[in-house]
Every structure is written in structure tokens, then in C-alpha cells.
C-alpha positions in Angstrom: 0.0 0.0 0.0 3.1 2.3 0.2 2.6 3.7 -3.2 -1.1 4.4 -2.7 -0.4 6.1 0.7 2.1 8.4 -1.2 -0.6 9.2 -3.7 -3.2 10.1 -1.0 -0.6 12.2 0.8 -0.6 14.7 -2.1 2.2 13.0 -4.3 -0.4 11.6 -6.9 -3.9 11.1 -7.5 -6.4 11.9 -4.4 -7.6 8.8 -2.8 -11.3 9.8 -3.9 -10.3 9.4 -7.4 -8.7 6.1 -6.9 -11.8 4.6 -4.9 -14.2 5.0 -7.8 -12.3 2.8 -10.2 -11.5 0.4 -7.4 -15.0 0.1 -6.3 -15.9 -0.5 -10.1 -13.3 -3.3 -10.1 -14.7 -4.9 -6.9 -18.1 -4.7 -8.3 -17.1 -6.3 -11.6 -15.7 -9.2 -9.8 -18.7 -9.7 -7.8 -20.5 -9.7 -11.1 -18.3 -12.5 -12.5 -15.7 -10.3 -14.4 -12.0 -10.8 -14.1 -10.1 -8.3 -12.3 -7.2 -8.2 -14.7 -9.7 -7.4 -17.6 -11.2 -4.6 -15.6 -7.9 -3.1 -14.5 -6.6 -2.9 -18.0 -9.3 -0.3 -18.7 -8.2 1.9 -15.9 -5.9 4.9 -16.9 -2.3 4.0 -16.6 -1.5 6.8 -14.1 -4.3 5.5 -11.8 -3.6 1.7 -12.2 -1.2 1.0 -9.6 -3.1 2.8 -6.9 -6.4 1.2 -8.0 -5.1 -2.2 -8.3 -3.5 -2.0 -4.5 -7.0 -0.9 -3.2 -8.8 -3.6 -5.2 -6.5 -6.2 -4.0 -7.0 -5.2 -0.6 -10.7 -5.0 -0.8 -11.2 -8.4 -2.5 -8.8 -10.1 0.3 -11.4 -8.7 3.0 -14.6 -8.8 0.8 -16.2 -11.3 2.8 -15.8 -9.4 6.2 -16.7 -6.1 4.5 -19.8 -7.7 2.8 -21.0 -9.2 6.2 -20.2 -5.6 7.9 -22.3 -3.8 5.5 -25.2 -6.4 6.0 -24.9 -5.9 9.7 -25.1 -2.2 9.4 -27.4 -1.8 6.4 -29.4 -5.0 6.1 -31.1 -3.6 2.8 -28.5 -3.7 0.0 -28.0 -0.5 -1.6 -27.8 -0.2 -5.5 -24.7 -1.9 -6.8 -22.8 1.4 -7.6 -23.1 2.4 -4.1 -22.6 -1.1 -2.5 -19.5 -1.5 -4.5 -17.8 1.6 -3.0 -19.2 1.1 0.3 -17.8 -2.5 0.9 -14.5 -1.3 -0.5 -14.2 1.3 2.1 -15.4 -0.9 4.7 -12.5 -3.3 3.6 -10.1 -0.6 3.8 -11.2 0.1 7.5 -11.5 -3.6 8.6 -8.9 -4.6 11.4 -6.6 -6.9 9.6 -3.6 -7.2 12.0 -1.5 -5.0 9.8 -1.0 -1.2 10.0 -4.1 0.7 8.6 -3.7 1.6 5.0 -5.4 5.0 5.7 -6.4 7.2 8.7 -10.0 6.4 9.4 -11.1 10.2 9.2 -9.2 10.2 5.6 -10.8 7.1 4.4 -14.3 8.1 5.4 -14.0 11.7 4.0 -12.5 10.3 0.6 -15.2 7.8 0.4 -18.0 10.4 0.9 -16.3 12.7 -1.6 -16.1 9.8 -4.2 -19.8 9.1 -3.6 -20.8 12.6 -4.1 -19.2 12.3 -7.5 -20.7 8.8 -8.1 -24.3 9.2 -6.8 -24.7 12.3 -4.8 -28.0 11.1 -3.3 -26.2 8.2 -1.5 -23.3 10.4 -0.1 -25.2 10.8 3.5 -26.0 7.2 3.6 -22.4 6.2 2.9 -21.3 8.8 5.5 -23.5 7.4 8.3 -22.7 3.9 7.6 -18.9 4.3 7.6 -19.0 6.6 10.8 -21.1 4.1 12.6 -18.8 1.2 11.7 -15.8 3.4 13.2 -17.8 4.0 16.4 -19.1 0.4 16.7 -16.2 -1.5 15.1 -15.7 -3.8 17.9 -19.3 -5.0 18.1 -19.5 -5.4 14.2 -16.4 -7.4 14.1 -17.6 -9.7 16.9 -20.8 -10.3 15.2 -19.2 -10.8 11.7 -16.5 -13.2 12.9 -19.1 -16.0 13.8 -20.3 -16.2 10.2 -18.1 -18.2 7.7 -18.1 -15.6 4.8 -16.9 -12.8 7.4 -14.5 -15.0 9.3 -12.5 -16.6 6.3 -13.1 -14.3 3.4 -13.8 -17.1 1.1 -17.2 -18.4 -0.2 -18.7 -21.1 1.9 -18.3 -23.8 -0.5 -14.5 -23.1 -0.9 -14.1 -23.1 2.9 -15.8 -26.4 3.0 -13.7 -28.1 0.4 -10.3 -26.7 1.9 -11.6 -28.1 5.4 -12.5 -31.5 3.9 -9.2 -31.8 1.9 -6.8 -30.4 4.8 -8.7 -31.1 8.1 -5.4 -30.4 10.1 -4.3 -27.3 8.1 -7.6 -25.8 6.7 -7.6 -22.5 8.8 -4.1 -21.6 8.2 -4.6 -22.2 4.4 -7.5 -19.8 4.4 -5.6 -17.3 6.6 -2.4 -17.4 4.4 -4.4 -16.5 1.3 -4.8 -13.1 3.1 -1.1 -12.4 3.0 0.9 -10.4 0.7 3.0 -13.0 -1.6 6.8 -12.6 -1.9 8.4 -11.3 -5.0 10.5 -14.1 -6.2 13.1 -13.9 -9.1 14.6 -16.9 -11.3 18.1 -15.9 -12.3 18.6 -17.0 -16.0 21.2 -20.0 -15.7 22.5 -19.0 -18.9 23.5 -15.4 -17.8 24.9 -15.9 -14.2 24.2 -17.4 -10.8 21.8 -16.4 -7.8 24.7 -15.3 -5.6 26.2 -13.1 -8.4 22.5 -11.5 -8.8 22.3 -11.0 -5.0 25.4 -8.8 -5.3 23.9 -6.7 -8.0 20.8 -6.4 -5.9 22.9 -5.1 -2.9 24.7 -2.7 -5.1 21.1 -1.0 -5.7 20.4 -1.1 -2.1 17.8 -4.0 -2.3 17.7 -6.7 0.1 17.2 -10.3 -0.9 17.6 -13.9 -0.1 18.9 -16.9 -2.0 16.5 -19.9 -1.6 18.6 -23.0 -0.4 16.3 -25.7 -1.9 18.9 -27.9 -4.0 16.0 -28.5 -6.6 16.1 -24.7 -7.3 19.7 -25.0 -8.2 20.8 -21.7 -6.5 18.7 -19.6 -9.0 15.8 -18.4 -6.8 15.9 -15.1 -5.2 13.4 -13.5 -2.8 13.2 -9.8 -2.8 12.9 -8.2 0.8 10.6 -5.9 -0.8 8.6 -6.1 -4.3 9.5 -3.6 -6.7 8.6 -2.7 -10.4 10.3 -5.2 -13.0 11.8 -2.2 -14.7 13.9 -1.5 -11.6 15.4 -5.0 -11.6 19.0 -5.0 -13.0 19.2 -6.8 -16.2 15.6 -7.5 -16.5 15.1 -6.0 -19.9 18.1 -7.9 -21.1 16.8 -11.3 -20.1 19.0 -11.9 -17.1 16.1 -12.4 -14.7 12.5 -13.3 -14.7 9.7 -13.1 -12.0 8.5 -16.6 -11.0 7.2 -18.1 -7.8 9.5 -20.7 -6.1 6.9 -23.5 -6.6 6.7 -22.8 -10.1 10.5 -22.8 -10.4 10.4 -26.6 -9.4 8.7 -27.7 -12.6 11.8 -27.4 -15.0 14.3 -29.2 -12.9 11.8 -31.8 -11.8 11.0 -32.7 -15.6 14.7 -32.4 -16.9 16.2 -34.4 -14.1 20.0 -34.3 -13.3 23.1 -36.6 -13.5 22.4 -39.8 -15.0 18.7 -39.2 -15.1 18.9 -35.9 -17.0 17.4 -35.4 -20.4 19.9 -35.6 -23.2 20.5 -32.6 -25.6 18.2 -32.3 -28.2 15.3 -34.5 -26.6 12.0 -33.9 -27.8 9.8 -32.0 -25.3 6.3 -30.8 -25.2 5.1 -27.9 -23.0 1.3 -28.7 -23.4 -0.3 -25.7 -21.9 2.5 -23.0 -22.2 1.2 -19.8 -21.5 2.3 -17.3 -20.3 5.8 -18.9 -20.7 7.5 -18.7 -17.5 8.1 -22.6 -17.3 8.8 -22.9 -21.1 11.6 -20.3 -20.7 12.9 -22.0 -17.7 13.3 -25.4 -19.5 15.2 -23.5 -22.2 17.4 -21.8 -19.6 18.4 -25.1 -18.0 18.7 -27.5 -21.1 18.8 -27.8 -24.8 15.6 -29.6 -25.8 13.8 -29.6 -28.9 10.7 -27.9 -27.5 7.3 -27.5 -28.8 5.0 -25.1 -26.8 1.4 -25.3 -27.2 -1.5 -23.2 -25.9 -5.2 -23.0 -27.1 -5.3 -19.2 -26.9 -3.4 -17.5 -29.7 -3.3 -14.2 -27.8 -1.6 -16.0 -24.7 0.6 -17.7 -26.9 1.9 -14.4 -28.0 3.0 -13.8 -24.4 5.0 -16.9 -24.6 6.9 -15.5 -27.5 7.5 -12.2 -25.8 9.0 -13.9 -22.9 11.3 -15.9 -25.1 12.3 -12.9 -27.3 13.2 -11.0 -24.0 15.4 -14.0 -22.9 16.9 -14.7 -26.2 15.5 -18.3 -26.3 13.9 -20.2 -29.0 11.2 -22.9 -29.3 8.4 -24.1 -31.9 5.2 -22.4 -30.9 1.7 -23.7 -32.0 -1.7 -22.4 -31.2 -3.8 -25.8 -30.5 -5.9 -27.5 -28.0 -3.5 -30.3 -26.6 -6.5 -32.6 -26.3 -7.0 -32.6 -30.0 -3.7 -34.5 -31.0 -4.5 -35.2 -34.5 -4.6 -31.3 -35.3 -1.1 -30.7 -34.2 1.1 -33.7 -33.5 3.4 -35.1 -36.2 3.6 -38.6 -35.0 7.0 -38.5 -33.4 7.0 -39.4 -29.7 8.2 -37.0 -27.0 10.9 -37.9 -24.5 9.3 -35.5 -21.7 6.1 -33.7 -21.5 5.0 -30.9 -19.2 1.3 -30.6 -18.6 0.8 -27.5 -16.5 -3.0 -28.1 -16.6 -5.9 -25.6 -16.3 -7.1 -25.5 -12.7 -9.0 -23.4 -10.2 -5.8 -21.6 -9.1 -6.8 -22.1 -5.6 -3.1 -22.4 -4.7 -2.4 -18.8 -5.8 -5.2 -16.8 -4.4 -3.0 -14.5 -2.4 -1.7 -13.4 -5.8 -5.1 -13.3 -7.3 -7.6 -12.5 -4.6 -10.6 -12.3 -7.3 -10.2 -15.9 -8.1 -12.0 -17.1 -4.7 -15.0 -14.8 -5.7 -15.1 -15.9 -9.5 -14.9 -19.5 -9.1 -18.2 -21.6 -8.7 -18.6 -25.0 -7.0 -19.0 -27.0 -10.1 -15.9 -25.4 -11.8 -13.7 -28.0 -9.7 -15.4 -31.0 -11.4 -15.4 -29.3 -14.7 -11.7 -28.5 -14.6 -10.9 -32.1 -13.2 -12.7 -33.5 -16.3 -10.5 -31.3 -18.5 -7.3 -32.3 -16.6 -8.3 -35.9 -17.1 -8.8 -35.5 -20.8 -5.3 -33.8 -21.1 -3.6 -36.7 -19.3 -5.4 -39.4 -21.4 -4.7 -37.4 -24.8 -1.0 -36.8 -24.1 0.1 -40.1 -22.3 0.1 -42.0 -25.6 2.4 -39.5 -27.3 5.1 -40.2 -24.7 8.0 -42.4 -25.8 8.7 -45.7 -23.7 11.0 -44.6 -20.9 9.7 -41.1 -21.1 8.4 -39.0 -18.4 5.3 -36.5 -18.0 5.2 -34.0 -15.1 1.4 -33.1 -14.3 1.2 -29.7 -12.5 -1.6 -27.5 -11.2 -1.5 -24.3 -9.1 -4.2 -26.0 -6.8 -4.6 -26.9 -3.3 -7.7 -29.0 -4.0 -7.0 -32.7 -4.0 -9.5 -33.2 -6.9 -7.0 -31.4 -9.2 -4.0 -33.1 -7.5 -3.4 -36.5 -5.9 -7.1 -37.7 -6.7 -6.6 -36.8 -10.3 -3.3 -38.8 -10.4 -4.7 -41.8 -8.5 -7.6 -42.0 -11.1 -5.2 -41.8 -13.9 -3.0 -44.6 -12.7 -6.1 -46.8 -12.0 -7.3 -46.6 -15.5 -3.8 -46.9 -17.1 -2.9 -50.4 -18.3 -1.1 -52.4 -15.7 2.6 -51.9 -15.7 2.5 -49.0 -18.2 2.8 -46.1 -15.8 4.3 -45.3 -12.4 4.6 -42.5 -10.1 8.1 -41.3 -9.4 9.0 -41.3 -5.7 10.5 -37.9 -6.1 7.2 -36.4 -7.0 6.6 -33.6 -4.6 2.8 -34.1 -4.5 0.7 -31.2 -2.8 2.8 -28.2 -1.8 0.9 -26.0 0.5 1.3 -22.3 0.7 2.3 -22.3 4.3 5.6 -21.4 6.1 6.2 -25.1 7.0 4.2 -26.6 4.0 1.2 -27.7 6.1 1.7 -28.2 9.7 1.2 -24.5 10.8 -1.1 -24.0 13.8 -3.9 -21.4 13.1 -3.2 -18.0 14.9 -6.0 -16.4 16.8 -8.8 -15.2 14.6 -8.2 -11.6 13.7 -4.3 -12.0 13.4 -4.9 -11.4 9.8 -2.7 -14.4 8.5 -0.3 -17.3 9.5 2.5 -16.2 11.6 5.1 -16.6 8.9 4.6 -15.9 5.1 5.2 -18.8 2.7 7.8 -18.6 0.3 5.9 -20.6 -2.4 2.6 -20.9 -3.8 0.3 -23.8 -3.5 1.2 -26.3 -6.3 0.7 -30.0 -7.1 3.3 -32.0 -8.9 3.3 -35.6 -10.0 6.1 -37.0 -12.3 5.0 -40.0 -14.2 7.3 -42.4 -15.7 6.2 -44.6 -18.8 7.6 -48.4 -18.7 
């Protein structure tokens, strides 16, 4: 929130001007529209501040919605309600320093409402001031309702509780945290240690992740910054990629005697936006085909490869429709980063929890199964397939792989013991103890998103 606070203090757009498009973004998500699409229409000079406000409001939307219902049981018109719940979310006690002084937030919200719907300005003023006066009682009432307590839809809460009975509360609380900014240093251009020195010369604090699988190339910044400020970013020396996502390439490529040979045929079946595609090419010399069903998203893969100075064959195609794109030559390795609910990355994309519907899980699991069944026959004997999803739901992880192995012909597929399985976005990957309600999040932030990995071997 630092940049937005600076803007509100007189060094940028006034808060009232940011609140209106932020409220529009929140209301768009409530109506089922993507936050990214909505923010793309915000003027560039307002976008960073509006995004920060919208992210905060969406993280605390459940609490704010229940608070509004407590204070004003009859819902106001959508254009009023969107701004009201956004302001309530910004006033909500999260366990972190308040993003704005109370009087500033209330005053600026009322100013925004006078511009937005003048007749409702008095109503908004009354509700917000009542919340400030009665906050303790309102919070106490809201905390006993699932939506208000956990800031996720009830169906999501129940699924996480069923999948992770010993860790469901820490998982839901962890989704309220701000994620770290993690970098992947291009192994063709230098080491993580060398890049730490370059960051230090800029006065930026950073830590090198010690996990051997990350090969000394994963760096976590002490504080996020615009990519344009990263040394060597434009020249392809470094990329932004979460630590969990950085596991895909080394898991698939192997090392030592198990490493894929140079020139091995490799398929990245659902490649966009291209981070894992690029990582594979940074670490090895494969003959790589990158597919994606969306030509526009595939263009982002090409942009990524261009920045990094890497080359691959790109093709727009649905990976399930193999007759339309496969040349008949088997692959030595396949990366299947399958479409999923993105339930493991909601701290980075707080709109996801509000956009998903209960039947999305089964629908996406069906697509994942179709992809597995379509791609497995394309793998050469002795080849490997890495199945990945950025999900914490078991239906998109272990249950999906268990079902695939059961329907595979006996003796044709096995799960490599090195498969990480479910990686939970918790500081200790799943055994965290839930803090007291109201603390805002788990005690220590996780250094990786929620992911699932299964390395399958073809015999």
C-alpha cells in the first residue's frame, strides 16, 4: 500500500479518485468479471493505486460484505454498494497497519460517492462513521459467520476443510497475506549469488533460496519492486516466477544420470504465459514444442522468449486434439501444467476465490483427465510426464493422479517417488497452527504458492 499512501498524501491522485475505479473493479468481480480485464481499462496513471485498493478490498470482501449487511441490512444499489464495501474493507482490522487514517478514508469515500451518486453520500457517511464507532461489536458479530470470518465463499471453505482437516484454517488465513516477489535468475547469464550482489549494489535486500532443486537460481526480494527497476530484467538476465513454479523445469529435466539428453523432444502442453517454457530452455537444450489453445496468450510466450533470447516452436492448438497438431513423433518428456481453479495462488489473485463456482472444480478436473489421457500415448517408452496444477484442491492433484494410474494399463505408468505431491502455501508446508482469529494471516509468510506435482514414468 505504500505507493497508494504516497498518492493520498499529495504526491499523486487523491484517494477519492482511486476509490471509484477500485469500487468498479470490486463490483465487476462480484458480477463474475476478471479483475485483470477490469484493471486494463483503468488509466495508466491510476492503475497501480487502483490495483492496490482492489486487491486489499477483495482479500477482505467477505468481512466487508457481512459488515455492510450488519449495518445496512437492505443492500443499496450496486454502484453504491461496491464503493461502500471497498471502504469497509479498507477500514477492517486486519492485524496490519491501517492503510489509511480513519478520518481520511471516510472523508474520501464520501467525496467519491458525491461524484458517483450524490444522493447516497449521506448514507455512505452514516454507515462508515457508525462502523468506526461500533467496530468492535460489528467485528464480533461478523466473525461468527463463515464468509466474514474466512473471506472465502462457504463452498470453498468446506472444500479446503475436507481436503486439509489439520491445516484448513492456516490455508485460508495464508490467502490473506501479501505474496513475496521471487525471481528466477537466468542460468545462462549468471548465478543467484552473483545477482544478489547486483541487488545489494542497488540497496535492495534479497535472499537466495537454499532448496537444492532450485539450483541456486531463486531469489526472494525483501520488498517487491517494479520489474523495470530490476538490474538486467530487460536484457533477459532475470524473470519473476514463484518458487513453487520454479520446481517444474528441474523436476522434468532431471539431473545426473537421469538428465534428459541434449536435443530431447519436449512438449510444454499448456505453455502460456511462458515462464516454465523459458525455464526449461534456460536449463537445457531440448527440441521444445510449446502449445496453447489461446493465440493471444501464446503471443505472451513468444514475448517472454524474445526478452530472454530463447527459441522454441510455438503452436496454437488444443493439446487434447492431438490429430490437429502432433506429427507422430513421440516425446521424451511432457510438461502438463494443466488448467485448474488456481486455488493455490489466491494470495496473488484475490479475485479467483470470488469468481470460481463449486461446479468449476469438477469441470476442470474433467479437462485435466482428458489432457492426461490424450498426451500419455504421445510419450516415448521410458519417457516422463510432469503433471502440475497451481491448486490446493485434492481433486486437481492427488485424486486426479490416483484415478489416472488406476485407469492406465497395468505396468505402463508409475509415479516417481521424487514427486513432490501437494505443496501448500504455508511457512512449513502444512503443519502450521492457526493463529487467533483476527491476526490477519499465518505467523510467517510462505515462500511458495500452492502447487501439485506428479512425475509419471512410462515403462
